[in-house]
mmCIF file of the N, C-alpha and C atoms, coordinates in Angstrom:
data_MODEL
# 
_entry.id   MODEL 
# 
loop_
_atom_site.group_PDB 
_atom_site.id 
_atom_site.type_symbol 
_atom_site.label_atom_id 
_atom_site.label_alt_id 
_atom_site.label_comp_id 
_atom_site.label_asym_id 
_atom_site.label_entity_id 
_atom_site.label_seq_id 
_atom_site.pdbx_PDB_ins_code 
_atom_site.Cartn_x 
_atom_site.Cartn_y 
_atom_site.Cartn_z 
_atom_site.occupancy 
_atom_site.B_iso_or_equiv 
_atom_site.pdbx_formal_charge 
_atom_site.auth_seq_id 
_atom_site.auth_comp_id 
_atom_site.auth_asym_id 
_atom_site.auth_atom_id 
_atom_site.pdbx_PDB_model_num 
ATOM 1   N N  . MET A 1 1  ? 225.130 60.150 66.044 1.00 0.00 ? 1  MET A N  1 
ATOM 2   C CA . MET A 1 1  ? 224.139 60.593 64.894 1.00 0.00 ? 1  MET A CA 1 
ATOM 3   C C  . MET A 1 1  ? 222.874 60.206 65.555 1.00 0.00 ? 1  MET A C  1 
ATOM 4   N N  . ALA A 1 2  ? 221.755 61.660 65.841 1.00 0.00 ? 2  ALA A N  1 
ATOM 5   C CA . ALA A 1 2  ? 220.273 61.018 66.464 1.00 0.00 ? 2  ALA A CA 1 
ATOM 6   C C  . ALA A 1 2  ? 220.082 60.990 65.397 1.00 0.00 ? 2  ALA A C  1 
ATOM 7   N N  . ILE A 1 3  ? 218.722 59.914 65.610 1.00 0.00 ? 3  ILE A N  1 
ATOM 8   C CA . ILE A 1 3  ? 217.187 60.059 64.820 1.00 0.00 ? 3  ILE A CA 1 
ATOM 9   C C  . ILE A 1 3  ? 216.246 60.604 64.907 1.00 0.00 ? 3  ILE A C  1 
ATOM 10  N N  . LYS A 1 4  ? 216.071 61.219 63.950 1.00 0.00 ? 4  LYS A N  1 
ATOM 11  C CA . LYS A 1 4  ? 214.723 62.325 64.433 1.00 0.00 ? 4  LYS A CA 1 
ATOM 12  C C  . LYS A 1 4  ? 213.527 61.723 64.225 1.00 0.00 ? 4  LYS A C  1 
ATOM 13  N N  . THR A 1 5  ? 213.028 62.476 64.838 1.00 0.00 ? 5  THR A N  1 
ATOM 14  C CA . THR A 1 5  ? 211.894 61.677 64.788 1.00 0.00 ? 5  THR A CA 1 
ATOM 15  C C  . THR A 1 5  ? 210.795 62.906 64.205 1.00 0.00 ? 5  THR A C  1 
ATOM 16  N N  . ASP A 1 6  ? 209.064 62.221 63.816 1.00 0.00 ? 6  ASP A N  1 
ATOM 17  C CA . ASP A 1 6  ? 208.436 63.190 63.120 1.00 0.00 ? 6  ASP A CA 1 
ATOM 18  C C  . ASP A 1 6  ? 208.088 65.184 64.322 1.00 0.00 ? 6  ASP A C  1 
ATOM 19  N N  . ALA A 1 7  ? 208.447 64.369 66.121 1.00 0.00 ? 7  ALA A N  1 
ATOM 20  C CA . ALA A 1 7  ? 208.478 65.447 66.842 1.00 0.00 ? 7  ALA A CA 1 
ATOM 21  C C  . ALA A 1 7  ? 209.686 66.488 66.784 1.00 0.00 ? 7  ALA A C  1 
ATOM 22  N N  . THR A 1 8  ? 210.653 65.862 66.425 1.00 0.00 ? 8  THR A N  1 
ATOM 23  C CA . THR A 1 8  ? 211.831 66.296 66.667 1.00 0.00 ? 8  THR A CA 1 
ATOM 24  C C  . THR A 1 8  ? 212.048 67.318 65.427 1.00 0.00 ? 8  THR A C  1 
ATOM 25  N N  . ALA A 1 9  ? 210.864 66.588 63.961 1.00 0.00 ? 9  ALA A N  1 
ATOM 26  C CA . ALA A 1 9  ? 211.604 67.276 63.205 1.00 0.00 ? 9  ALA A CA 1 
ATOM 27  C C  . ALA A 1 9  ? 210.529 68.656 62.894 1.00 0.00 ? 9  ALA A C  1 
ATOM 28  N N  . GLU A 1 10 ? 209.844 68.724 63.854 1.00 0.00 ? 10 GLU A N  1 
ATOM 29  C CA . GLU A 1 10 ? 208.494 69.491 63.921 1.00 0.00 ? 10 GLU A CA 1 
ATOM 30  C C  . GLU A 1 10 ? 209.134 70.777 64.676 1.00 0.00 ? 10 GLU A C  1 
ATOM 31  N N  . LEU A 1 11 ? 209.781 70.398 65.884 1.00 0.00 ? 11 LEU A N  1 
ATOM 32  C CA . LEU A 1 11 ? 210.270 71.640 66.669 1.00 0.00 ? 11 LEU A CA 1 
ATOM 33  C C  . LEU A 1 11 ? 211.705 71.770 65.879 1.00 0.00 ? 11 LEU A C  1 
ATOM 34  N N  . ALA A 1 12 ? 212.324 71.427 65.255 1.00 0.00 ? 12 ALA A N  1 
ATOM 35  C CA . ALA A 1 12 ? 213.363 71.795 64.948 1.00 0.00 ? 12 ALA A CA 1 
ATOM 36  C C  . ALA A 1 12 ? 212.853 73.247 63.428 1.00 0.00 ? 12 ALA A C  1 
ATOM 37  N N  . ALA A 1 13 ? 211.624 72.900 62.427 1.00 0.00 ? 13 ALA A N  1 
ATOM 38  C CA . ALA A 1 13 ? 210.791 73.497 61.741 1.00 0.00 ? 13 ALA A CA 1 
ATOM 39  C C  . ALA A 1 13 ? 210.731 74.675 62.747 1.00 0.00 ? 13 ALA A C  1 
ATOM 40  N N  . VAL A 1 14 ? 209.930 74.664 63.931 1.00 0.00 ? 14 VAL A N  1 
ATOM 41  C CA . VAL A 1 14 ? 209.205 75.576 64.214 1.00 0.00 ? 14 VAL A CA 1 
ATOM 42  C C  . VAL A 1 14 ? 210.614 76.799 65.370 1.00 0.00 ? 14 VAL A C  1 
ATOM 43  N N  . ILE A 1 15 ? 211.247 76.368 65.339 1.00 0.00 ? 15 ILE A N  1 
ATOM 44  C CA . ILE A 1 15 ? 212.739 76.899 65.433 1.00 0.00 ? 15 ILE A CA 1 
ATOM 45  C C  . ILE A 1 15 ? 212.932 77.224 64.097 1.00 0.00 ? 15 ILE A C  1 
ATOM 46  N N  . GLU A 1 16 ? 213.295 77.350 63.292 1.00 0.00 ? 16 GLU A N  1 
ATOM 47  C CA . GLU A 1 16 ? 213.756 78.107 61.856 1.00 0.00 ? 16 GLU A CA 1 
ATOM 48  C C  . GLU A 1 16 ? 212.947 78.923 61.634 1.00 0.00 ? 16 GLU A C  1 
ATOM 49  N N  . VAL A 1 17 ? 211.610 78.645 61.589 1.00 0.00 ? 17 VAL A N  1 
ATOM 50  C CA . VAL A 1 17 ? 210.978 79.589 61.848 1.00 0.00 ? 17 VAL A CA 1 
ATOM 51  C C  . VAL A 1 17 ? 211.187 81.141 62.487 1.00 0.00 ? 17 VAL A C  1 
ATOM 52  N N  . ALA A 1 18 ? 211.123 80.885 63.682 1.00 0.00 ? 18 ALA A N  1 
ATOM 53  C CA . ALA A 1 18 ? 211.073 81.943 64.802 1.00 0.00 ? 18 ALA A CA 1 
ATOM 54  C C  . ALA A 1 18 ? 212.982 82.745 64.416 1.00 0.00 ? 18 ALA A C  1 
ATOM 55  N N  . ARG A 1 19 ? 213.448 81.870 64.184 1.00 0.00 ? 19 ARG A N  1 
ATOM 56  C CA . ARG A 1 19 ? 215.092 82.565 63.778 1.00 0.00 ? 19 ARG A CA 1 
ATOM 57  C C  . ARG A 1 19 ? 214.989 83.371 62.103 1.00 0.00 ? 19 ARG A C  1 
ATOM 58  N N  . ARG A 1 20 ? 214.811 82.673 60.949 1.00 0.00 ? 20 ARG A N  1 
ATOM 59  C CA . ARG A 1 20 ? 214.113 83.645 60.074 1.00 0.00 ? 20 ARG A CA 1 
ATOM 60  C C  . ARG A 1 20 ? 212.746 84.866 60.233 1.00 0.00 ? 20 ARG A C  1 
ATOM 61  N N  . ARG A 1 21 ? 211.829 85.002 61.140 1.00 0.00 ? 21 ARG A N  1 
ATOM 62  C CA . ARG A 1 21 ? 211.172 86.119 62.052 1.00 0.00 ? 21 ARG A CA 1 
ATOM 63  C C  . ARG A 1 21 ? 212.187 86.754 62.569 1.00 0.00 ? 21 ARG A C  1 
ATOM 64  N N  . SER A 1 22 ? 213.390 86.739 62.976 1.00 0.00 ? 22 SER A N  1 
ATOM 65  C CA . SER A 1 22 ? 214.064 87.416 64.494 1.00 0.00 ? 22 SER A CA 1 
ATOM 66  C C  . SER A 1 22 ? 214.833 87.816 63.348 1.00 0.00 ? 22 SER A C  1 
ATOM 67  N N  . MET A 1 23 ? 214.977 87.252 62.045 1.00 0.00 ? 23 MET A N  1 
ATOM 68  C CA . MET A 1 23 ? 216.045 88.151 61.122 1.00 0.00 ? 23 MET A CA 1 
ATOM 69  C C  . MET A 1 23 ? 215.525 88.827 59.924 1.00 0.00 ? 23 MET A C  1 
ATOM 70  N N  . GLY A 1 24 ? 214.560 88.257 60.173 1.00 0.00 ? 24 GLY A N  1 
ATOM 71  C CA . GLY A 1 24 ? 213.694 89.760 59.215 1.00 0.00 ? 24 GLY A CA 1 
ATOM 72  C C  . GLY A 1 24 ? 213.655 88.945 57.731 1.00 0.00 ? 24 GLY A C  1 
ATOM 73  N N  . GLN A 1 25 ? 213.911 87.532 57.930 1.00 0.00 ? 25 GLN A N  1 
ATOM 74  C CA . GLN A 1 25 ? 213.443 86.776 56.721 1.00 0.00 ? 25 GLN A CA 1 
ATOM 75  C C  . GLN A 1 25 ? 212.311 85.493 56.439 1.00 0.00 ? 25 GLN A C  1 
ATOM 76  N N  . CYS A 1 26 ? 212.365 85.700 55.192 1.00 0.00 ? 26 CYS A N  1 
ATOM 77  C CA . CYS A 1 26 ? 210.328 84.731 55.294 1.00 0.00 ? 26 CYS A CA 1 
ATOM 78  C C  . CYS A 1 26 ? 210.575 84.723 53.507 1.00 0.00 ? 26 CYS A C  1 
ATOM 79  N N  . ASP A 1 27 ? 209.867 83.291 53.273 1.00 0.00 ? 27 ASP A N  1 
ATOM 80  C CA . ASP A 1 27 ? 209.781 82.762 52.229 1.00 0.00 ? 27 ASP A CA 1 
ATOM 81  C C  . ASP A 1 27 ? 208.583 82.746 51.743 1.00 0.00 ? 27 ASP A C  1 
ATOM 82  N N  . ARG A 1 28 ? 207.962 83.937 51.535 1.00 0.00 ? 28 ARG A N  1 
ATOM 83  C CA . ARG A 1 28 ? 206.515 83.911 50.899 1.00 0.00 ? 28 ARG A CA 1 
ATOM 84  C C  . ARG A 1 28 ? 206.244 83.445 49.744 1.00 0.00 ? 28 ARG A C  1 
ATOM 85  N N  . HIS A 1 29 ? 207.310 83.726 49.105 1.00 0.00 ? 29 HIS A N  1 
ATOM 86  C CA . HIS A 1 29 ? 206.649 83.292 47.865 1.00 0.00 ? 29 HIS A CA 1 
ATOM 87  C C  . HIS A 1 29 ? 207.066 81.965 47.532 1.00 0.00 ? 29 HIS A C  1 
ATOM 88  N N  . ARG A 1 30 ? 207.273 80.805 48.503 1.00 0.00 ? 30 ARG A N  1 
ATOM 89  C CA . ARG A 1 30 ? 206.236 79.412 48.550 1.00 0.00 ? 30 ARG A CA 1 
ATOM 90  C C  . ARG A 1 30 ? 206.185 79.174 49.769 1.00 0.00 ? 30 ARG A C  1 
ATOM 91  N N  . PRO A 1 31 ? 205.207 79.251 49.919 1.00 0.00 ? 31 PRO A N  1 
ATOM 92  C CA . PRO A 1 31 ? 204.581 78.600 50.999 1.00 0.00 ? 31 PRO A CA 1 
ATOM 93  C C  . PRO A 1 31 ? 204.682 77.519 51.480 1.00 0.00 ? 31 PRO A C  1 
ATOM 94  N N  . VAL A 1 32 ? 204.673 77.109 52.934 1.00 0.00 ? 32 VAL A N  1 
ATOM 95  C CA . VAL A 1 32 ? 204.619 76.030 53.011 1.00 0.00 ? 32 VAL A CA 1 
ATOM 96  C C  . VAL A 1 32 ? 203.559 75.872 54.410 1.00 0.00 ? 32 VAL A C  1 
ATOM 97  N N  . LEU A 1 33 ? 202.551 74.729 53.808 1.00 0.00 ? 33 LEU A N  1 
ATOM 98  C CA . LEU A 1 33 ? 201.479 74.743 54.756 1.00 0.00 ? 33 LEU A CA 1 
ATOM 99  C C  . LEU A 1 33 ? 201.458 74.707 56.531 1.00 0.00 ? 33 LEU A C  1 
ATOM 100 N N  . TRP A 1 34 ? 201.524 75.105 57.068 1.00 0.00 ? 34 TRP A N  1 
ATOM 101 C CA . TRP A 1 34 ? 201.307 74.849 58.723 1.00 0.00 ? 34 TRP A CA 1 
ATOM 102 C C  . TRP A 1 34 ? 200.295 74.399 59.040 1.00 0.00 ? 34 TRP A C  1 
ATOM 103 N N  . ARG A 1 35 ? 199.332 74.688 59.699 1.00 0.00 ? 35 ARG A N  1 
ATOM 104 C CA . ARG A 1 35 ? 198.068 74.325 59.403 1.00 0.00 ? 35 ARG A CA 1 
ATOM 105 C C  . ARG A 1 35 ? 196.934 75.184 58.975 1.00 0.00 ? 35 ARG A C  1 
ATOM 106 N N  . THR A 1 36 ? 195.644 74.263 58.677 1.00 0.00 ? 36 THR A N  1 
ATOM 107 C CA . THR A 1 36 ? 194.679 74.798 58.747 1.00 0.00 ? 36 THR A CA 1 
ATOM 108 C C  . THR A 1 36 ? 193.276 74.463 59.385 1.00 0.00 ? 36 THR A C  1 
ATOM 109 N N  . ARG A 1 37 ? 192.315 76.105 59.438 1.00 0.00 ? 37 ARG A N  1 
ATOM 110 C CA . ARG A 1 37 ? 190.967 75.819 60.393 1.00 0.00 ? 37 ARG A CA 1 
ATOM 111 C C  . ARG A 1 37 ? 190.008 76.170 58.784 1.00 0.00 ? 37 ARG A C  1 
ATOM 112 N N  . ASP A 1 38 ? 188.497 75.822 59.347 1.00 0.00 ? 38 ASP A N  1 
ATOM 113 C CA . ASP A 1 38 ? 187.330 75.496 58.484 1.00 0.00 ? 38 ASP A CA 1 
ATOM 114 C C  . ASP A 1 38 ? 186.456 75.941 59.916 1.00 0.00 ? 38 ASP A C  1 
ATOM 115 N N  . THR A 1 39 ? 186.266 77.440 59.249 1.00 0.00 ? 39 THR A N  1 
ATOM 116 C CA . THR A 1 39 ? 184.870 77.999 60.255 1.00 0.00 ? 39 THR A CA 1 
ATOM 117 C C  . THR A 1 39 ? 183.820 77.603 58.325 1.00 0.00 ? 39 THR A C  1 
ATOM 118 N N  . CYS A 1 40 ? 182.529 78.587 59.089 1.00 0.00 ? 40 CYS A N  1 
ATOM 119 C CA . CYS A 1 40 ? 181.442 78.931 58.678 1.00 0.00 ? 40 CYS A CA 1 
ATOM 120 C C  . CYS A 1 40 ? 181.392 79.990 57.715 1.00 0.00 ? 40 CYS A C  1 
ATOM 121 N N  . PHE A 1 41 ? 181.116 79.815 56.121 1.00 0.00 ? 41 PHE A N  1 
ATOM 122 C CA . PHE A 1 41 ? 181.581 81.537 55.295 1.00 0.00 ? 41 PHE A CA 1 
ATOM 123 C C  . PHE A 1 41 ? 181.078 82.781 55.903 1.00 0.00 ? 41 PHE A C  1 
ATOM 124 N N  . LEU A 1 42 ? 182.331 83.321 55.973 1.00 0.00 ? 42 LEU A N  1 
ATOM 125 C CA . LEU A 1 42 ? 182.341 84.469 56.929 1.00 0.00 ? 42 LEU A CA 1 
ATOM 126 C C  . LEU A 1 42 ? 182.016 85.372 55.720 1.00 0.00 ? 42 LEU A C  1 
ATOM 127 N N  . ALA A 1 43 ? 183.098 85.702 54.636 1.00 0.00 ? 43 ALA A N  1 
ATOM 128 C CA . ALA A 1 43 ? 182.490 86.942 53.477 1.00 0.00 ? 43 ALA A CA 1 
ATOM 129 C C  . ALA A 1 43 ? 183.098 86.752 51.982 1.00 0.00 ? 43 ALA A C  1 
ATOM 130 N N  . PRO A 1 44 ? 183.322 87.337 51.273 1.00 0.00 ? 44 PRO A N  1 
ATOM 131 C CA . PRO A 1 44 ? 184.270 87.234 50.055 1.00 0.00 ? 44 PRO A CA 1 
ATOM 132 C C  . PRO A 1 44 ? 185.243 87.698 50.397 1.00 0.00 ? 44 PRO A C  1 
ATOM 133 N N  . VAL A 1 45 ? 186.592 87.017 49.667 1.00 0.00 ? 45 VAL A N  1 
ATOM 134 C CA . VAL A 1 45 ? 187.834 86.935 50.450 1.00 0.00 ? 45 VAL A CA 1 
ATOM 135 C C  . VAL A 1 45 ? 189.206 87.121 49.465 1.00 0.00 ? 45 VAL A C  1 
ATOM 136 N N  . THR A 1 46 ? 188.448 87.904 48.290 1.00 0.00 ? 46 THR A N  1 
ATOM 137 C CA . THR A 1 46 ? 189.174 88.746 47.132 1.00 0.00 ? 46 THR A CA 1 
ATOM 138 C C  . THR A 1 46 ? 188.973 90.021 46.999 1.00 0.00 ? 46 THR A C  1 
ATOM 139 N N  . ASP A 1 47 ? 190.209 90.857 46.843 1.00 0.00 ? 47 ASP A N  1 
ATOM 140 C CA . ASP A 1 47 ? 190.103 92.130 46.532 1.00 0.00 ? 47 ASP A CA 1 
ATOM 141 C C  . ASP A 1 47 ? 189.320 92.342 45.351 1.00 0.00 ? 47 ASP A C  1 
ATOM 142 N N  . GLY A 1 48 ? 189.261 91.659 44.274 1.00 0.00 ? 48 GLY A N  1 
ATOM 143 C CA . GLY A 1 48 ? 188.395 91.800 42.650 1.00 0.00 ? 48 GLY A CA 1 
ATOM 144 C C  . GLY A 1 48 ? 187.361 91.001 42.751 1.00 0.00 ? 48 GLY A C  1 
ATOM 145 N N  . GLU A 1 49 ? 187.328 90.473 41.922 1.00 0.00 ? 49 GLU A N  1 
ATOM 146 C CA . GLU A 1 49 ? 186.617 89.588 40.815 1.00 0.00 ? 49 GLU A CA 1 
ATOM 147 C C  . GLU A 1 49 ? 185.964 88.206 42.209 1.00 0.00 ? 49 GLU A C  1 
ATOM 148 N N  . THR A 1 50 ? 184.646 88.440 42.795 1.00 0.00 ? 50 THR A N  1 
ATOM 149 C CA . THR A 1 50 ? 184.046 87.769 43.371 1.00 0.00 ? 50 THR A CA 1 
ATOM 150 C C  . THR A 1 50 ? 183.518 86.170 42.625 1.00 0.00 ? 50 THR A C  1 
ATOM 151 N N  . ASN A 1 51 ? 183.673 85.085 43.248 1.00 0.00 ? 51 ASN A N  1 
ATOM 152 C CA . ASN A 1 51 ? 182.385 84.016 42.450 1.00 0.00 ? 51 ASN A CA 1 
ATOM 153 C C  . ASN A 1 51 ? 181.376 83.856 43.947 1.00 0.00 ? 51 ASN A C  1 
ATOM 154 N N  . PRO A 1 52 ? 180.534 84.200 43.267 1.00 0.00 ? 52 PRO A N  1 
ATOM 155 C CA . PRO A 1 52 ? 179.598 84.297 44.171 1.00 0.00 ? 52 PRO A CA 1 
ATOM 156 C C  . PRO A 1 52 ? 179.303 82.557 44.473 1.00 0.00 ? 52 PRO A C  1 
ATOM 157 N N  . ALA A 1 53 ? 179.051 81.717 43.454 1.00 0.00 ? 53 ALA A N  1 
ATOM 158 C CA . ALA A 1 53 ? 178.651 80.504 43.538 1.00 0.00 ? 53 ALA A CA 1 
ATOM 159 C C  . ALA A 1 53 ? 179.694 79.865 44.650 1.00 0.00 ? 53 ALA A C  1 
ATOM 160 N N  . ALA A 1 54 ? 181.121 80.800 45.122 1.00 0.00 ? 54 ALA A N  1 
ATOM 161 C CA . ALA A 1 54 ? 181.432 79.540 46.502 1.00 0.00 ? 54 ALA A CA 1 
ATOM 162 C C  . ALA A 1 54 ? 181.174 80.207 47.438 1.00 0.00 ? 54 ALA A C  1 
ATOM 163 N N  . HIS A 1 55 ? 180.272 80.888 47.853 1.00 0.00 ? 55 HIS A N  1 
ATOM 164 C CA . HIS A 1 55 ? 179.959 81.743 48.930 1.00 0.00 ? 55 HIS A CA 1 
ATOM 165 C C  . HIS A 1 55 ? 178.752 80.710 49.339 1.00 0.00 ? 55 HIS A C  1 
ATOM 166 N N  . GLY A 1 56 ? 178.759 80.565 50.443 1.00 0.00 ? 56 GLY A N  1 
ATOM 167 C CA . GLY A 1 56 ? 177.429 80.149 51.172 1.00 0.00 ? 56 GLY A CA 1 
ATOM 168 C C  . GLY A 1 56 ? 178.016 78.923 52.244 1.00 0.00 ? 56 GLY A C  1 
ATOM 169 N N  . ASN A 1 57 ? 178.981 78.525 52.138 1.00 0.00 ? 57 ASN A N  1 
ATOM 170 C CA . ASN A 1 57 ? 179.233 76.752 52.813 1.00 0.00 ? 57 ASN A CA 1 
ATOM 171 C C  . ASN A 1 57 ? 180.869 77.056 53.697 1.00 0.00 ? 57 ASN A C  1 
ATOM 172 N N  . ILE A 1 58 ? 181.604 76.797 53.055 1.00 0.00 ? 58 ILE A N  1 
ATOM 173 C CA . ILE A 1 58 ? 182.617 76.739 54.814 1.00 0.00 ? 58 ILE A CA 1 
ATOM 174 C C  . ILE A 1 58 ? 183.864 77.959 53.886 1.00 0.00 ? 58 ILE A C  1 
ATOM 175 N N  . SER A 1 59 ? 184.246 78.701 55.177 1.00 0.00 ? 59 SER A N  1 
ATOM 176 C CA . SER A 1 59 ? 185.667 79.475 55.094 1.00 0.00 ? 59 SER A CA 1 
ATOM 177 C C  . SER A 1 59 ? 186.907 78.747 55.338 1.00 0.00 ? 59 SER A C  1 
ATOM 178 N N  . ARG A 1 60 ? 188.284 78.007 54.805 1.00 0.00 ? 60 ARG A N  1 
ATOM 179 C CA . ARG A 1 60 ? 189.167 77.454 55.131 1.00 0.00 ? 60 ARG A CA 1 
ATOM 180 C C  . ARG A 1 60 ? 189.990 78.453 55.017 1.00 0.00 ? 60 ARG A C  1 
ATOM 181 N N  . HIS A 1 61 ? 190.777 78.447 56.316 1.00 0.00 ? 61 HIS A N  1 
ATOM 182 C CA . HIS A 1 61 ? 191.702 79.466 56.965 1.00 0.00 ? 61 HIS A CA 1 
ATOM 183 C C  . HIS A 1 61 ? 193.325 78.657 57.350 1.00 0.00 ? 61 HIS A C  1 
ATOM 184 N N  . GLU A 1 62 ? 193.736 78.865 55.738 1.00 0.00 ? 62 GLU A N  1 
ATOM 185 C CA . GLU A 1 62 ? 194.850 78.416 56.209 1.00 0.00 ? 62 GLU A CA 1 
ATOM 186 C C  . GLU A 1 62 ? 196.496 79.666 56.697 1.00 0.00 ? 62 GLU A C  1 
ATOM 187 N N  . GLU A 1 63 ? 197.264 78.749 57.152 1.00 0.00 ? 63 GLU A N  1 
ATOM 188 C CA . GLU A 1 63 ? 198.584 79.224 57.554 1.00 0.00 ? 63 GLU A CA 1 
ATOM 189 C C  . GLU A 1 63 ? 199.702 78.866 57.111 1.00 0.00 ? 63 GLU A C  1 
ATOM 190 N N  . CYS A 1 64 ? 200.983 79.885 56.970 1.00 0.00 ? 64 CYS A N  1 
ATOM 191 C CA . CYS A 1 64 ? 202.245 79.498 56.436 1.00 0.00 ? 64 CYS A CA 1 
ATOM 192 C C  . CYS A 1 64 ? 203.023 78.927 57.543 1.00 0.00 ? 64 CYS A C  1 
ATOM 193 N N  . ALA A 1 65 ? 204.170 78.100 57.226 1.00 0.00 ? 65 ALA A N  1 
ATOM 194 C CA . ALA A 1 65 ? 204.899 78.228 58.212 1.00 0.00 ? 65 ALA A CA 1 
ATOM 195 C C  . ALA A 1 65 ? 205.678 79.568 58.704 1.00 0.00 ? 65 ALA A C  1 
ATOM 196 N N  . CYS A 1 66 ? 205.623 80.472 57.756 1.00 0.00 ? 66 CYS A N  1 
ATOM 197 C CA . CYS A 1 66 ? 206.402 81.194 57.628 1.00 0.00 ? 66 CYS A CA 1 
ATOM 198 C C  . CYS A 1 66 ? 205.581 82.710 58.668 1.00 0.00 ? 66 CYS A C  1 
ATOM 199 N N  . GLY A 1 67 ? 204.268 82.694 58.856 1.00 0.00 ? 67 GLY A N  1 
ATOM 200 C CA . GLY A 1 67 ? 203.103 83.349 59.111 1.00 0.00 ? 67 GLY A CA 1 
ATOM 201 C C  . GLY A 1 67 ? 202.216 83.966 58.506 1.00 0.00 ? 67 GLY A C  1 
ATOM 202 N N  . ALA A 1 68 ? 202.103 84.204 57.124 1.00 0.00 ? 68 ALA A N  1 
ATOM 203 C CA . ALA A 1 68 ? 201.488 84.545 56.346 1.00 0.00 ? 68 ALA A CA 1 
ATOM 204 C C  . ALA A 1 68 ? 200.165 83.647 56.331 1.00 0.00 ? 68 ALA A C  1 
ATOM 205 N N  . ARG A 1 69 ? 199.457 84.236 56.010 1.00 0.00 ? 69 ARG A N  1 
ATOM 206 C CA . ARG A 1 69 ? 197.732 83.605 56.053 1.00 0.00 ? 69 ARG A CA 1 
ATOM 207 C C  . ARG A 1 69 ? 197.137 83.635 54.872 1.00 0.00 ? 69 ARG A C  1 
ATOM 208 N N  . ARG A 1 70 ? 195.984 82.803 54.463 1.00 0.00 ? 70 ARG A N  1 
ATOM 209 C CA . ARG A 1 70 ? 195.390 83.228 53.578 1.00 0.00 ? 70 ARG A CA 1 
ATOM 210 C C  . ARG A 1 70 ? 194.026 82.391 53.789 1.00 0.00 ? 70 ARG A C  1 
ATOM 211 N N  . THR A 1 71 ? 192.719 83.142 53.027 1.00 0.00 ? 71 THR A N  1 
ATOM 212 C CA . THR A 1 71 ? 191.395 82.252 53.308 1.00 0.00 ? 71 THR A CA 1 
ATOM 213 C C  . THR A 1 71 ? 191.005 81.936 52.035 1.00 0.00 ? 71 THR A C  1 
ATOM 214 N N  . THR A 1 72 ? 190.476 80.641 51.982 1.00 0.00 ? 72 THR A N  1 
ATOM 215 C CA . THR A 1 72 ? 189.660 80.370 50.803 1.00 0.00 ? 72 THR A CA 1 
ATOM 216 C C  . THR A 1 72 ? 188.159 79.902 50.983 1.00 0.00 ? 72 THR A C  1 
ATOM 217 N N  . ASN A 1 73 ? 186.823 80.387 50.225 1.00 0.00 ? 73 ASN A N  1 
ATOM 218 C CA . ASN A 1 73 ? 185.449 79.935 50.525 1.00 0.00 ? 73 ASN A CA 1 
ATOM 219 C C  . ASN A 1 73 ? 185.859 78.632 49.644 1.00 0.00 ? 73 ASN A C  1 
ATOM 220 N N  . ILE A 1 74 ? 184.761 77.423 49.618 1.00 0.00 ? 74 ILE A N  1 
ATOM 221 C CA . ILE A 1 74 ? 184.667 76.539 49.268 1.00 0.00 ? 74 ILE A CA 1 
ATOM 222 C C  . ILE A 1 74 ? 183.095 76.287 49.236 1.00 0.00 ? 74 ILE A C  1 
ATOM 223 N N  . ASN A 1 75 ? 182.357 76.042 48.598 1.00 0.00 ? 75 ASN A N  1 
ATOM 224 C CA . ASN A 1 75 ? 181.140 75.487 48.017 1.00 0.00 ? 75 ASN A CA 1 
ATOM 225 C C  . ASN A 1 75 ? 181.305 75.010 47.103 1.00 0.00 ? 75 ASN A C  1 
ATOM 226 N N  . GLY A 1 76 ? 181.163 73.251 47.412 1.00 0.00 ? 76 GLY A N  1 
ATOM 227 C CA . GLY A 1 76 ? 181.743 71.648 46.615 1.00 0.00 ? 76 GLY A CA 1 
ATOM 228 C C  . GLY A 1 76 ? 182.008 72.539 45.445 1.00 0.00 ? 76 GLY A C  1 
ATOM 229 N N  . PRO A 1 77 ? 182.280 72.281 44.324 1.00 0.00 ? 77 PRO A N  1 
ATOM 230 C CA . PRO A 1 77 ? 183.009 72.456 42.979 1.00 0.00 ? 77 PRO A CA 1 
ATOM 231 C C  . PRO A 1 77 ? 183.522 73.849 43.206 1.00 0.00 ? 77 PRO A C  1 
ATOM 232 N N  . HIS A 1 78 ? 182.931 74.783 43.930 1.00 0.00 ? 78 HIS A N  1 
ATOM 233 C CA . HIS A 1 78 ? 183.284 75.989 43.481 1.00 0.00 ? 78 HIS A CA 1 
ATOM 234 C C  . HIS A 1 78 ? 184.095 76.841 44.375 1.00 0.00 ? 78 HIS A C  1 
ATOM 235 N N  . PHE A 1 79 ? 185.271 77.384 44.278 1.00 0.00 ? 79 PHE A N  1 
ATOM 236 C CA . PHE A 1 79 ? 186.089 78.091 44.967 1.00 0.00 ? 79 PHE A CA 1 
ATOM 237 C C  . PHE A 1 79 ? 186.754 78.952 44.759 1.00 0.00 ? 79 PHE A C  1 
ATOM 238 N N  . GLU A 1 80 ? 187.106 80.393 46.103 1.00 0.00 ? 80 GLU A N  1 
ATOM 239 C CA . GLU A 1 80 ? 187.397 81.686 45.666 1.00 0.00 ? 80 GLU A CA 1 
ATOM 240 C C  . GLU A 1 80 ? 188.561 81.654 46.474 1.00 0.00 ? 80 GLU A C  1 
ATOM 241 N N  . GLN A 1 81 ? 189.534 81.810 46.702 1.00 0.00 ? 81 GLN A N  1 
ATOM 242 C CA . GLN A 1 81 ? 191.144 81.992 47.245 1.00 0.00 ? 81 GLN A CA 1 
ATOM 243 C C  . GLN A 1 81 ? 191.471 83.455 47.155 1.00 0.00 ? 81 GLN A C  1 
ATOM 244 N N  . GLY A 1 82 ? 191.728 83.409 48.872 1.00 0.00 ? 82 GLY A N  1 
ATOM 245 C CA . GLY A 1 82 ? 192.364 84.279 49.166 1.00 0.00 ? 82 GLY A CA 1 
ATOM 246 C C  . GLY A 1 82 ? 193.870 84.715 48.507 1.00 0.00 ? 82 GLY A C  1 
ATOM 247 N N  . ARG A 1 83 ? 194.399 85.905 48.744 1.00 0.00 ? 83 ARG A N  1 
ATOM 248 C CA . ARG A 1 83 ? 195.381 86.038 48.754 1.00 0.00 ? 83 ARG A CA 1 
ATOM 249 C C  . ARG A 1 83 ? 196.403 86.014 50.253 1.00 0.00 ? 83 ARG A C  1 
ATOM 250 N N  . TRP A 1 84 ? 197.532 85.807 49.947 1.00 0.00 ? 84 TRP A N  1 
ATOM 251 C CA . TRP A 1 84 ? 198.679 85.095 51.042 1.00 0.00 ? 84 TRP A CA 1 
ATOM 252 C C  . TRP A 1 84 ? 199.140 86.555 51.931 1.00 0.00 ? 84 TRP A C  1 
ATOM 253 N N  . HIS A 1 85 ? 198.803 87.138 53.050 1.00 0.00 ? 85 HIS A N  1 
ATOM 254 C CA . HIS A 1 85 ? 198.994 88.165 53.331 1.00 0.00 ? 85 HIS A CA 1 
ATOM 255 C C  . HIS A 1 85 ? 199.555 88.155 54.850 1.00 0.00 ? 85 HIS A C  1 
# 
């Protein structure tokens, strides 16, 4: 029995995601945070009511293991979270 290292487990997760995509399956209802990237504030991220207090600092771009993405604007204790798409 082989012992799985972190790198092996990560590779197995990537392969599983690719397999699900090729089969048309997705776990978008249970996002698994894959990676994040912070940039300067770009624009409001909600379709409806915005939170102006959250505008002006950073926009955090998150990606799920299934490929879904969302953006969250963060300014101190204030935040505005977009939808996964």
